C-alpha positions, 0 to 999 in steps of 0.5 A: 495526497501526493501524486505521481506528478509531484515526482519528476526528473529526480525531484520531489515537490512537497506542496505546502498543504501536505507540510505540517511544519512550514507553510511553503513548499519544498523542492528536493533534488532527490535522485539522478533519473526519476523518483520511483516512489515516496513514503512518509515516516516518523523516525525519532519523532521527526517527519521525513519523506523517503524516496527511491529512484533509478539511481539505485538508492533510497534517501530519507529527507527531513520535511521541515528543512529539506535536508538529507538525513540518510542514503541507502545503497545496495540494490543492483538495479533501480529501486521501485518501492519503499515501505517504512514500518515500526515494530517493537520500537524498531523503525526500518524501511523495506525497499524493492526493485527490479534486481529481485531483492527486498531489503530491510534498512534501519535508520543509519548508514550501515547498509541493509540488515536483511536481504530477501529474494522477491517472489518471481525474482522481480518486484516493483511494488510492495505493502507491509501488514503490521498484523502479519496478514497479507492482502491475499489472506484477507481476500481469502477470508472475505471470499470464504465468508461470501461462499458461505453466504451463497451456500446458505442462500442456495440451500434456503432457496432450494428448500423454499422451491421444493416445499411449494411455499415459493409458488404460494408466495408468488401468488400473493405478490403480484405486479400491483403489489411490487410496483409501489415498492420498486418506485 
């Protein structure tokens, strides 16, 4: 896995252990200023690295040769996150930056195809879900399941307490019986 340390002073270094084509590492003079994010993509069945940086651009690089395939310009301020995605055989890249815009790009040099205003007018990282659910929706679903389990457990515990069965159960289980199961 690539680490933040692999991106420095506008350069990206892809170590040999992450490369599928050759056994050597590749260094790319990617951006003026720092590289903010990178992602891997397979446009046209070709392994590529997508980078973005302080120079307000998104660039796509061929991993095998290190050559630049595409340059996307259109953000007014530094770009902080890129997220490649494929839907219905259409390959595109989402990008976002502190200019408050989320842009969608196709793998061509024709500019952004869609512009969205980021929530809160600034966005420094993003993730895209192919099934249409967000992390918030998944979190809510899990929390509802947990709430249901807690409610059922509370009702069961209350029934045991009010029925008097719990006091009978506690008399049967004493510390001598519990100690071997704990150890």
